[in-house]
C-alpha positions as CSV (number, residue, x, y, z in Angstrom):
1,X,52.1,-174.1,85.2
2,X,49.1,-171.8,85.1
3,X,46.0,-172.9,83.3
4,X,46.2,-170.1,80.8
5,X,49.7,-171.1,79.9
6,X,48.6,-174.7,79.5
7,X,45.7,-173.7,77.3
8,X,48.0,-171.6,75.1
9,X,50.5,-174.4,74.9
10,X,47.7,-176.8,74.0
11,X,46.7,-174.5,71.1
12,X,50.3,-174.3,69.9
13,X,50.7,-178.0,70.1
14,X,47.4,-178.4,68.2
15,X,48.6,-176.1,65.4
16,X,51.9,-177.9,65.2
17,X,50.1,-181.3,65.1
18,X,47.8,-180.1,62.4
19,X,50.7,-179.0,60.2
20,X,52.6,-182.2,60.9
21,X,49.4,-184.2,60.2
22,X,49.0,-182.4,56.8
23,X,52.4,-183.3,55.6
24,X,52.3,-186.7,57.3
25,X,49.1,-187.7,55.5
26,X,50.6,-186.5,52.2
27,X,53.7,-188.6,52.8
28,X,51.7,-191.6,53.8
29,X,49.4,-191.5,50.7
30,X,52.4,-191.0,48.4
31,X,54.1,-194.1,50.0
32,X,50.8,-196.0,49.8
33,X,50.4,-195.1,46.1
34,X,53.9,-196.2,45.3
35,X,53.4,-199.5,47.2
36,X,50.1,-200.3,45.5
37,X,51.5,-199.5,42.1
38,X,54.5,-201.8,42.8
39,X,52.1,-204.5,44.1
40,X,50.0,-204.6,40.9
41,X,53.0,-204.6,38.7
42,X,54.4,-207.5,40.7
43,X,51.0,-209.3,40.7
44,X,50.7,-209.0,36.9
45,X,54.2,-210.3,36.4
46,X,53.6,-213.2,38.8
47,X,50.4,-214.1,37.0
48,X,52.5,-215.0,33.9
49,X,54.7,-217.3,36.0
50,X,57.8,-216.4,34.1
51,X,56.1,-216.7,30.6
52,X,56.2,-214.0,28.0
53,X,52.8,-214.9,26.6
54,X,50.0,-217.3,27.3
55,X,48.0,-219.0,24.6
56,X,44.6,-220.6,25.2
57,X,41.5,-221.6,23.4
58,X,38.8,-219.1,22.4
59,X,36.7,-221.6,20.5
60,X,37.0,-224.6,18.2
61,X,35.0,-227.2,16.2
62,X,32.8,-224.7,14.5
63,X,31.5,-225.2,10.9
64,X,33.7,-223.5,8.3
65,X,32.1,-221.2,5.7
66,X,34.2,-219.9,2.9
67,X,34.2,-218.2,-0.5
68,X,36.5,-218.6,-3.5
69,X,39.1,-215.9,-3.9
70,X,41.8,-214.9,-6.3
71,X,45.4,-215.9,-5.5
72,X,47.2,-212.7,-4.6
73,X,49.4,-211.2,-7.4
74,X,53.1,-211.5,-7.0
75,X,55.1,-208.3,-6.2
76,X,56.6,-208.5,-9.7
77,X,53.1,-208.6,-11.2
78,X,52.0,-205.7,-9.1
79,X,55.0,-203.7,-10.1
80,X,54.4,-204.3,-13.8
81,X,50.9,-202.9,-13.4
82,X,52.1,-199.5,-12.2
83,X,52.7,-197.0,-15.0
84,X,53.9,-193.5,-15.0
85,X,50.5,-192.0,-14.7
86,X,50.0,-193.9,-11.5
87,X,53.4,-192.8,-10.2
88,X,52.3,-189.2,-10.8
89,X,49.5,-189.8,-8.3
90,X,51.8,-191.1,-5.6
91,X,52.7,-188.9,-2.6
92,X,55.6,-186.4,-3.1
93,X,58.0,-188.5,-1.1
94,X,57.5,-191.4,-3.6
95,X,57.1,-189.6,-7.0
96,X,60.8,-190.0,-7.7
97,X,60.5,-193.8,-8.0
98,X,60.5,-195.2,-11.5
99,X,59.0,-198.5,-12.4
100,X,62.4,-200.1,-12.6
101,X,63.0,-199.2,-8.9
102,X,59.6,-200.6,-8.0
103,X,60.5,-203.8,-9.9
104,X,63.6,-204.1,-7.8
105,X,61.6,-203.8,-4.6
106,X,59.2,-206.4,-5.9
107,X,62.1,-208.7,-6.7
108,X,63.1,-208.7,-3.0
109,X,59.6,-209.9,-2.0
110,X,59.3,-212.4,-4.8
111,X,60.8,-215.3,-2.8
112,X,58.4,-214.8,0.0
113,X,55.4,-214.7,-2.4
114,X,56.6,-217.9,-4.1
115,X,56.8,-219.7,-0.8
116,X,53.3,-218.8,0.2
117,X,51.4,-218.7,-3.1
118,X,53.7,-219.8,-5.9
119,X,52.6,-223.5,-5.8
120,X,48.9,-222.8,-5.3
121,X,46.2,-223.2,-8.0
122,X,43.2,-222.1,-6.0
123,X,42.3,-220.4,-2.7
124,X,39.3,-220.0,-0.5
125,X,38.8,-217.1,2.0
126,X,37.1,-218.1,5.3
127,X,34.4,-215.9,6.7
128,X,36.6,-215.1,9.6
129,X,35.2,-211.7,10.4
130,X,31.8,-213.0,11.6
131,X,32.3,-213.1,15.4
132,X,28.8,-214.4,16.1
133,X,28.7,-217.4,13.8
134,X,32.4,-218.1,14.1
135,X,32.6,-219.5,10.6
136,X,36.4,-219.7,10.6
137,X,36.2,-222.9,12.6
138,X,38.6,-222.1,15.5
139,X,40.4,-219.3,17.3
140,X,43.2,-219.1,19.9
141,X,43.6,-216.3,22.3
142,X,47.0,-214.9,23.1
143,X,47.7,-212.8,26.2
144,X,51.2,-211.2,26.3
145,X,52.9,-209.3,29.1
146,X,53.8,-205.7,28.0
147,X,55.4,-202.7,29.6
148,X,52.8,-201.1,31.8
149,X,50.2,-203.8,31.2
150,X,49.2,-206.7,28.9
151,X,47.9,-207.2,25.3
152,X,45.3,-209.5,23.9
153,X,45.2,-210.8,20.4
154,X,43.5,-213.7,18.6
155,X,44.9,-216.3,16.1
156,X,42.6,-217.7,13.5
157,X,42.6,-219.3,10.0
158,X,41.6,-216.8,7.3
159,X,42.2,-218.7,4.0
160,X,43.0,-222.1,2.6
161,X,45.0,-222.6,-0.6
162,X,45.4,-225.8,-2.5
163,X,48.7,-226.9,-4.0
164,X,49.3,-227.9,-7.6
165,X,49.8,-231.7,-7.9
166,X,52.4,-233.5,-10.0
167,X,49.8,-236.1,-11.0
168,X,46.2,-235.2,-11.8
169,X,44.9,-238.2,-9.7
170,X,46.2,-236.6,-6.5
171,X,43.7,-233.7,-6.7
172,X,41.0,-236.1,-5.7
173,X,42.8,-236.8,-2.5
174,X,42.8,-233.2,-1.3
175,X,40.9,-232.7,1.9
176,X,37.9,-230.4,2.2
177,X,38.4,-226.8,3.5
178,X,36.7,-227.9,6.8
179,X,39.2,-230.8,7.2
180,X,42.1,-228.6,6.3
181,X,41.1,-226.0,8.9
182,X,40.6,-228.8,11.6
183,X,43.9,-230.3,10.8
184,X,45.6,-226.9,11.2
185,X,44.0,-226.6,14.6
186,X,45.4,-230.0,15.6
187,X,48.8,-229.1,14.3
188,X,49.0,-225.8,16.2
189,X,47.8,-227.2,19.5
190,X,49.3,-230.7,19.6
191,X,52.2,-231.0,17.1
192,X,55.7,-230.6,18.6
193,X,56.7,-228.8,15.4
194,X,54.2,-226.1,16.1
195,X,55.5,-222.7,17.3
196,X,52.8,-222.9,19.9
197,X,53.6,-226.3,21.2
198,X,54.3,-226.3,25.0
199,X,52.7,-222.8,25.2
200,X,49.2,-223.6,24.4
201,X,46.9,-224.7,27.2
202,X,43.2,-224.8,26.7
203,X,42.1,-222.8,29.7
204,X,45.3,-220.9,30.4
205,X,44.1,-217.5,29.2
206,X,40.9,-217.7,31.3
207,X,43.0,-218.7,34.3
208,X,45.5,-215.9,33.6
209,X,42.7,-213.3,33.5
210,X,41.3,-214.5,36.8
211,X,44.7,-213.7,38.3
212,X,45.0,-210.4,36.4
213,X,41.6,-209.3,37.6
214,X,42.6,-210.3,41.2
215,X,45.7,-208.1,40.9
216,X,43.6,-205.0,41.1
217,X,43.9,-203.2,44.4
218,X,42.6,-200.1,46.1
219,X,44.1,-197.7,43.6
220,X,45.1,-199.5,40.5
221,X,43.6,-201.9,38.0
222,X,44.1,-203.2,34.4
223,X,42.1,-200.9,32.1
224,X,41.3,-201.5,28.5
225,X,43.0,-198.7,26.4
226,X,40.5,-196.8,24.3
227,X,43.3,-196.6,21.6
228,X,45.7,-199.6,21.7
229,X,49.2,-198.7,22.5
230,X,50.7,-200.7,19.7
231,X,50.2,-201.6,16.0
232,X,51.6,-204.7,14.3
233,X,52.3,-205.2,10.6
234,X,52.4,-203.0,7.5
235,X,50.1,-202.5,4.5
236,X,51.7,-205.5,2.8
237,X,50.9,-207.9,5.7
238,X,47.3,-206.7,6.4
239,X,44.6,-209.2,5.6
240,X,41.8,-206.7,5.0
241,X,42.7,-203.0,5.2
242,X,39.1,-202.0,4.8
243,X,38.2,-202.9,8.4
244,X,38.0,-199.8,10.6
245,X,36.8,-199.1,14.1
246,X,34.1,-196.5,15.1
247,X,36.8,-193.8,15.1
248,X,37.9,-194.6,11.5
249,X,41.2,-196.2,12.6
250,X,42.2,-199.3,10.7
251,X,42.0,-202.4,12.9
252,X,42.6,-205.1,10.3
253,X,44.3,-208.3,11.3
254,X,47.7,-209.2,9.9
255,X,49.3,-212.3,8.4
256,X,50.8,-214.6,10.9
257,X,52.3,-217.6,9.0
258,X,50.7,-220.7,7.8
259,X,50.4,-224.5,8.2
260,X,50.9,-226.7,5.1
261,X,51.4,-230.2,3.8
262,X,51.5,-231.8,0.3
263,X,47.9,-230.8,-0.5
264,X,47.1,-227.4,1.0
265,X,48.3,-224.4,3.0
266,X,46.1,-222.9,5.8
267,X,46.9,-219.2,6.2
268,X,46.8,-217.9,9.7
269,X,45.9,-214.4,10.7
270,X,46.3,-212.5,14.0
271,X,44.2,-209.6,15.2
272,X,45.7,-206.3,16.1
273,X,46.4,-206.3,19.9
274,X,43.9,-204.9,22.3
275,X,46.0,-203.4,25.1
276,X,45.3,-203.1,28.8
277,X,47.3,-200.6,30.9
278,X,47.8,-200.4,34.6
279,X,45.8,-197.3,35.6
280,X,44.5,-195.6,38.6
281,X,40.8,-195.6,39.2
282,X,39.1,-192.5,37.7
283,X,37.5,-191.5,41.0
284,X,41.1,-190.8,42.3
285,X,41.0,-193.1,45.4
286,X,44.3,-191.6,46.6
287,X,42.8,-188.1,46.8
288,X,39.7,-189.5,48.6
289,X,42.0,-191.3,51.1
290,X,44.0,-188.1,51.5
291,X,40.9,-186.0,52.2
292,X,39.4,-188.7,54.5
293,X,42.5,-188.9,56.6
294,X,42.8,-185.2,56.8
295,X,39.2,-185.1,58.0
296,X,39.6,-187.9,60.5
297,X,42.8,-186.6,61.9
298,X,41.5,-183.1,62.1
299,X,38.5,-184.3,64.0
300,X,40.6,-186.4,66.3
301,X,43.1,-183.7,67.1
302,X,40.3,-181.2,67.6
303,X,38.5,-183.5,70.0
304,X,41.8,-184.1,71.8
305,X,42.3,-180.4,72.1
306,X,38.8,-179.8,73.4
307,X,39.3,-182.6,75.9
308,X,42.3,-180.8,77.3
309,X,41.0,-177.2,77.0
310,X,37.3,-177.4,77.9
311,X,38.0,-178.8,81.5
312,X,40.6,-176.1,81.9
313,X,38.2,-173.4,80.7
314,X,35.6,-174.7,83.1
315,X,38.0,-174.7,86.0
316,X,39.4,-171.3,85.0
317,X,35.8,-169.9,84.8
318,X,35.0,-171.3,88.3
319,X,38.2,-169.9,89.7
320,X,37.7,-166.5,88.0
321,X,34.2,-166.5,89.6
322,X,35.7,-167.1,93.0
323,X,38.3,-164.4,92.3
324,X,35.7,-161.9,91.4
325,X,33.4,-162.6,94.4
326,X,32.6,-159.8,96.7
327,X,33.3,-160.3,100.4
328,X,29.6,-160.8,101.0
329,X,29.3,-163.6,98.4
330,X,32.5,-165.2,99.6
331,X,31.3,-165.3,103.2
332,X,27.9,-166.8,102.1
333,X,29.7,-169.5,100.2
334,X,32.3,-170.4,102.8
335,X,30.1,-170.0,105.9
336,X,27.3,-172.1,104.6
337,X,26.5,-174.8,107.3
338,X,26.4,-177.5,104.7
339,X,30.2,-177.2,104.3
340,X,30.6,-178.8,107.8
341,X,27.9,-181.5,107.5
342,X,29.5,-183.9,104.9
343,X,30.4,-187.3,106.1
344,X,33.7,-187.6,108.1
345,X,34.0,-183.8,108.1
346,X,30.8,-183.3,110.2
347,X,31.4,-181.0,113.1
348,X,28.5,-180.0,115.3
349,X,30.1,-177.0,116.9
350,X,31.1,-175.6,113.5
351,X,27.7,-176.2,112.1
352,X,26.2,-174.2,114.9
353,X,28.7,-171.4,114.5
354,X,28.3,-171.4,110.7
355,X,24.5,-171.4,111.1
356,X,24.7,-168.2,113.3
357,X,27.1,-166.4,110.9
358,X,25.0,-167.5,107.8
359,X,21.8,-166.3,109.5
360,X,23.4,-162.9,110.2
361,X,24.7,-162.6,106.6
362,X,21.2,-163.1,105.3
363,X,20.0,-160.3,107.6
364,X,22.5,-157.6,106.5
365,X,23.0,-155.7,103.3
366,X,26.0,-156.6,101.0
367,X,27.2,-153.1,101.2
368,X,27.4,-153.0,105.1
369,X,31.2,-152.9,105.3
370,X,31.3,-152.7,109.1
371,X,29.1,-155.8,109.6
372,X,31.0,-157.7,106.9
373,X,34.3,-157.0,108.5
374,X,33.0,-158.1,111.8
375,X,31.5,-161.4,110.3
376,X,34.8,-161.9,108.4
377,X,36.8,-161.9,111.6
378,X,34.3,-164.1,113.3
379,X,34.3,-166.6,110.5
380,X,38.1,-166.8,110.5
381,X,38.3,-167.2,114.2
382,X,35.4,-169.6,114.8
383,X,35.3,-171.6,111.6
384,X,39.1,-171.6,110.7
385,X,38.3,-170.6,107.1
386,X,40.8,-168.8,104.9
387,X,39.2,-166.1,102.8
388,X,42.4,-165.5,100.8
389,X,42.3,-167.3,97.4
390,X,45.8,-168.7,96.8
391,X,45.6,-168.3,93.0
392,X,44.5,-164.7,93.3
393,X,47.3,-164.0,95.8
394,X,49.8,-165.5,93.4
395,X,48.5,-163.4,90.5
396,X,48.7,-160.2,92.7
397,X,52.2,-161.0,93.8
398,X,53.2,-161.5,90.2
399,X,51.7,-158.2,89.3
400,X,53.2,-156.1,92.1
401,X,56.7,-157.7,91.9
402,X,59.1,-154.7,91.9
403,X,61.2,-156.4,89.2
404,X,58.5,-155.6,86.7
405,X,59.2,-151.9,86.9
406,X,63.0,-151.9,86.7
407,X,62.9,-152.1,82.8
408,X,62.0,-149.5,81.9
409,X,63.0,-148.1,85.3
410,X,60.2,-146.2,87.2
411,X,61.2,-145.3,90.7
412,X,57.7,-144.4,91.9
413,X,56.2,-147.7,90.7
414,X,59.2,-149.6,92.1
415,X,58.5,-148.0,95.5
416,X,54.8,-148.7,95.5
417,X,55.3,-152.2,94.2
418,X,57.9,-152.9,96.8
419,X,55.5,-151.8,99.6
420,X,52.6,-153.8,98.2
421,X,54.8,-156.9,97.6
422,X,56.0,-156.8,101.3
423,X,52.4,-156.7,102.5
424,X,51.4,-159.8,100.4
425,X,54.5,-161.6,101.6
426,X,53.4,-161.5,105.3
427,X,52.6,-164.8,106.9
428,X,49.5,-163.4,108.7
429,X,48.1,-161.7,105.7
430,X,44.4,-160.8,106.2
431,X,41.7,-160.6,103.6
432,X,41.3,-156.9,104.1
433,X,45.0,-156.3,103.5
434,X,45.0,-158.3,100.3
435,X,41.9,-156.4,99.2
436,X,43.6,-153.1,99.9
437,X,46.7,-154.2,97.9
438,X,44.5,-155.2,95.0
439,X,42.9,-151.8,95.0
440,X,46.3,-149.9,95.2
441,X,47.8,-152.2,92.5
442,X,45.6,-150.5,90.0
443,X,48.0,-147.6,90.2
444,X,50.8,-149.7,88.7
C-alpha cells in the first residue's frame, strides 16, 4: 500500500476513533455515575445494618433549669372560649363552623387531654431551647433512614407535671424536677418497657455517622438539605409555634409522648427532622471526568496518529526529493565514492571508478546533457547502479496505463498511453527512456 493511502487511512481511522471515543467516554461516565450512585445508596443502607433508625446519646447529666407554667386548657375549654366574633375572623374555609361544631371536635380530643393533663395540679417548663447550657438535662439523637438519604432529630424532656395525690401527705414524697428528668432518662435508656429499649446505644449515632461519611465517593455524598424534606406534627402537637428559622419557617419541636409514675409525668419533645440527601458534588465531578477523559484520549489518539503519519511524511518527503532530482543531482548522490567505502561493502575498484566519475561531475555544468548522458552510461556500466527509481516508475506506469482512458473513451490518449506503457514495461528500461516517457506523459 502506498504511503499516501496509508496516511489517508490513518486520518480516517483517527476520525472514527475520535467519534467512538466521544461516545465511549459518555457511555463510561454514565455507567460510572450509575454505579457510584448505587454504591452510596447501598453503603448508606448497610450502615444501618438492617435497622430503620438508630438512637444514641447526645448529652446527659446536665443541671435542669425550669419555670412554672400553666397547665394547658382542655379542648373543651378552648372551644367554649371561641365566640361568633372570633369565628368571623377565621379563614373563609372555616367560617361555616359554629361553636357547637367546634365543641364536637374538642370532645374528640378530650380523652387524650385527660390522659396527659387531667390528673395534674402543677407543671414546670424546662429551659430546653438553650443549646449552649443544655438546661433540659439530657438529649437523645435519632438517625433514621429515609428515601434518598437520612434524617436527624433529637428527643428531649420539655416539661414536668405533678399529679394530684389522694392523700395530702403524699405530696411531700414527690421528687424534684431534676430527679424526675433523671429518672425519665433512666427509663428511656434502660427500662425494657421503654419504646427505645434495645434500640438505644450510647455511641451508636456517632458510629453510624462515621460510616455514613465514609459512604461518600467520587461523585456523591450526604448533603444537609437547606430546607428539610419533611415536617412532622400539626399545630396542636407543636411545643412552641413561635420558633422560626432565619427564613421565617416554623421549626418548633413536637410532642412525642411522656414517661410517668404515681407522682409526675415527664413530657418528651422531638425536634423537627434535619434531612440529609444523597447529592452529587456541586463542582460536577462527572463532567470534569468526562472532559478530562476527552482531553487525555484526544491527546493519546493524536500522538498515535502523529507517530504513524510523521515518519511516513518524512519518508515520503525524502522519496519525493529523490523523484524530483535532476540527472546531475542523482549522479552526484549515487556516484559518491563514500557509497562504496562502508564496512563489508567496501570495494576498492568501485571507489576508484566512482571517484573518477564524481570528479568529472564536479567539473561539468548541470545543463551539459551530452556529458551527463556519457557519465550516466559509465556509472551504470562501471558501478552497477540503477538510476531508475522504482517508486517513480510505479507511479508513471499507473499514470500511463491505457485503462485509465477507456472511460470516458479517448482513442488518441489510449494510443499514446499504450505506447508509453510498453516502453516502461521493458526489462532493459534506461533512465533516458523513462525520462522521455515522463515528459510525454504530460500530454495525457
